[in-house]
N, C-alpha and C positions, 0 to 999 in steps of 0.2 A: 725658542728655537731648539728645544730638546738638548740644551747644553752646548750647542754648536756656536762657534763664533766666526766672524768674518774678519780677515786681515788682508791688507794689500801692501804692496811694496813697489817702488820704482827701481829698486835694486834688481840685480840679476844674479842667479845662482852661478853665473860665470865669473862674478866679481870675487866671490869667496866660497867657502864650503857650503853653507846653508844660511844665507843672511836673515831670512825671516821665517824659518820653519817650513820650508817647502816640503820637506820629507814628512813632517807630522801633520800636514793639512789633510782634511778629509778629501778635498778636491782642489786641484791646482789649475787655475785658469792662466794661460800664457797668451799674450797678445803680440802679434808681429804685423808688419806692414810693408807695403810697396806701392807707391803712388805716382801720379804724374807730378812732375816738378816744373818749376819755373826755370827758364834759361839763365836766370841770374844765380842759381844755386847748383851745387854739385853734391850728390849723395851717393856714396859707395861707387864712385866712378860714373854715375849717371848724371849727365849734364842735361837738365830738363827732363824729357821723357825717359822711360826705362830703356835700358840697352838689352835686357834679358828678362827672364821670368823668375829670377831669384828674389827672395825676401831681402829687404834692406836691413842695415844695422846688425848684421850677424844673426839674423832671425832664426835660421836653421839650427845653428849651434845653441841658441837660447832654448828653442823648443826641445832639442835633444837633452839638454841639461835638466830642464824641468821634468821631462818624462822619465829620465833616469832616476830622478829623486822622488817622484810621486807616482803611485800606482793608478791614480785616477786623474789623469791630465786631460783638460779640455783646451783645444787650440782655437783661438779666434784670429782670423786673418782679415785685415783691413787693407783692401787692395782695389785698384780700378780695373785690373785685368787678371787673367789666370796666373797662378804661381806654381812653381815646382814644389813638390812635397816629398823630399827624400826621407822624411821621418814618418811617413804615413803608416808604415807597418810596425811601428814601435808598439809593443804589447801594452804599454801603459797609457797610450793615447786612446781615450774612449769616445771622443767626439771632436768634430771640426765644424766651426761655424764661419760663415763668410759674411763680412760686414762691408757691403759695397758703400762707398762714401757719398753717394748722391742723395740729396734730400728730395729730389723729384725724379720722375721717370725720364731718363735722358733720351728716349727714343725719338722725340720730336725735335731735338736740338742739334744732333750730330749729323753732318753730311758724310756719308760713306762713299768713298770712291771705288770701293770693291764691288759696287752694285749689289747683287743679291747674295754674293758669297762673303758674308760677314758673320761674326760671332759663331754660333753653333752651326750655321749653314756652311761655313768654311771648313769646320771639322768634318762635317758630313761629306763634303765634296772631296776631302783628302782621305776619307775612310779612317779617321782618327776618332776614337772614343775617349772623351775626357774622363778622368777618374771620378769627378763629381761635376755634374752639369749645372753648376750654379749660374743663375742669371742668363738664361738662354732665350731672351726675347719676351719674357713674361714681365708684367708690371710688378713693381715693388709694393710691399704692404707694410703696415705697422703692426707691432705686437705690444700687448700690454700684459704685464706680469703683476700678480697680486697674491697675497696670502702664501708666499713661498715658505716652504718648510724643508 
């Protein structure tokens, strides 16, 4: 791999100065999430379903900390719904990927009481343009990676 190495950490740069060399990495991938919950758990004040569009577990601060430390930061969001991205204009964030957590296309499983004004159609009806139109009614696909360099 041309002298490159891959390292990972479950630590956060919020925990201390630079726990695993975030500053010296060629590319830093930072992951954050916000999901549906069960009514038996509470996460960041969310009992069951989300109360807002914020990332859980201090995700915005984590993303800022990694982007502050590394000039080539890639953000991966694992969420069931849209999230706020107050860090999107950070000059060190080079890409954002959305990892929807369904293994199947959920379009046939969910009953929408909003009738036709759901998902991207609701945004259209409200004259709102999402920053990134992830997952607006298209089926999901699989990706295969090989021979990465």
